[in-house]
C-alpha angles and dihedrals in degrees: 000000000000119000123248116258112240111225123199115234089244090057098051112121122218113248094023121117118234135186111234128203135175112250098214114088097227089057099038089116089070103097131160142169119217146153112254117240110172146315125245108209121212121265089217142004098272093064130068136228110267115211117206123214132183131187088041120187118195134180117327090023093281123149117247134192122276113285134222107188133187106239092218089070103039141064121210121207132191116210130185092213097156092052090050092047092053091045091049091049094050092046090050090055092045098047096034091229111128092200097050114134133170 
């Protein structure tokens, strides 16, 4: 399976869906998927960038409220899940192995 691509908050693109995970190990179980809306940049050095997401999906595939997350605590990942799913399906048909995954 291919690794996820880490995306810096400044490189998030509005309208794209990202996987979101807490950076701190004790909270790494906190994972979401959401569509990026915008960043609010800090007015001074003592504040952090806030990244806003909508259409958020949380654990158990449940809808959650919109999120505004401090970038210092979260990692954002871009995953080409659809392309991987199509590739896996094609390779399963070619190899004849129903459990084949890249």
